[in-house]
N, C-alpha and C positions, 0 to 999 in steps of 0.2 A: 646098552645105557651107560653115555660118559658121567664121569665124576669131574667137578670143578676142582680145579688143582685150590687149593686157598695157598701160593703162593703166589699166585696169576690174579685170583679171582675171589674174593667172600662175599656173600651174600645173605640178607638177614632178615625175616621178615618179623614184624610184633602187629598186634593186634593190642587199641590201647581206648578204655571206653575212655573216651572224651573226641570232644569235636576237632576237626581238619586242624580249624584255624588256628587252635589250643597248640597243639601240637607242632603246628607249625614256628609259632609264636617259641614256643621252646627249644625248639631247634637254631632258630635265628637273633633272639633275643637276647643279651650278654646280661640282662637280669635275670632271665631263666637257664642259662647256659651253665652259673657258674654254682647252680644248686645240686647240681647233680653228674656223675659221671668223677672225674679225676678234679672238680670243682675249679675248672679254668674257665676266663671269661672270654670267650666269641666274638668278634666283633665283625660286619660283613659290610659292606659298601653291597645294599642286595640290585645290583643290576651288572648287566655283564659287559665285561673287563673289572669290576666291581674289585678290591682287594676284599679276602679275608686272611684273617690272623684269628690263633688261638693260644690264648695269652698261659699262663703254668699259675698256679698258687702257689698259695703262701705252704701249705703243708703240701706240694709237692718239691720246692726248693728246701724245703726242712728235710726230707725224705733221701733227699738226691746229698744232704750234708751228711747226712747217720751213714751214708752210705758213704761216701768220702769222694763226692763228684757234684760240681755245682751243676747247678740244674739253671739256664736260660729263664727271660723273662717271655719268651715267644717259643712256644713248644713246635705251630703251623704254621706252617703262610700257603698262601694262595687265590687262586681266583675264582670269582665269580666266571660262569659258562653260560647257564640257561637259569631265566628265576622266572616260575609261573606261580605266586603265592594265593592259595597253600597249599598245592598239588604236587610239584616239584621241584628241586633246590639242585643243579649243575655245578662242582667247585673241580678246581686243582687241590690238590694236597698232597705236601711236602712237609715233613715229620724235620728241626732242629733242632734236636732234644739233646743230639751230641754229635760227633764228626760223622763219623757210624751210619746215623739214619740220615746224618745228609749227605751225606753221599748217595744216599738211596737214588731211582728217579724221583720223579716228580709224580702223583698218580691220578686216578680224577674220583669220585666220591658222588655219587649219584643218591638224592633222598626220594624217595617220590610217596604221597599221602595218598589214600581214598579211602573218604569219610562212604565204608560198605554200608550203614543201616544211621539214622539218627541218634550220633553222638559214639559211634564205634567209630575209628577208625584204621585200616590199613597202614605200616611203614612198613616199606621198605626201601630198604639202602643195601647198592649197589658198590662194593671201592675194586675197582681194579685197580692192584698192588704192579701189576710185572716190572722188571727191574726195580722191583723195593723191599728185598727181602727181610732185612730187618725189621722195615717197619709190619712189614705180614707176618711176623713173627709176636710180635707184640701187638698187636692187635687181632691175630687169633689165640694171645691169651697165655702163650709158652712164655713167657719170662713172670711169670702170674709169685711164683714162690719167689724170685730175687727182687721183689717190687716193684716189679712192670707194671703192675694192676691183667686184671679182668678183658682185658681191651676191650673187640663193638661187644660183646656177649653183655662184662656188666657193665656198658657206659646205658648200652638200653634198655636192659634189666632197671637201673635205677631210673633214669628217664620213666619209664611203666610205672612204677611204683609212685614217683615223684608225682604225676598229671591223676592218676589214679586216686591216693590218701593224704597228696600235701606232702607227705614224707618220701623222702629217698630210703634208699637203703641202709646209708648209715643213721638214719633216727631224726 
């Protein structure tokens, strides 16, 4: 059995005790996206060819300033490739946090939602990161001790906590 190289592809699967539509809304609606993970507002034009932008939060900008660097307004840019609410969302994903991440290749992010029983959703996220070594490290949580956060594990854990309890990991 061969292992997946996390520098090329990262796969995450979580089970959330809520309906698929609610998970979909939390992933795609700005009033939800700013409540978990890094707290940035996500804006989707949910049609094939539509634009995706992930904005930075004030908290992210303040943390950057404390670390001696400027955090841009837009952290992620992408394009919607496929949309099938509330089951599947595929988009390109390109981090814009600094010159190094902006020089990484554009990547592909897929969300698949399956309501496996009444009120329980399996969320599978596949992030294809070939040519994006800096983003791959950040998203794997390798820079957490330097203030870059816990990557997708953090974001998805916070999403699950928020949807199941009404509160994210920060309280």
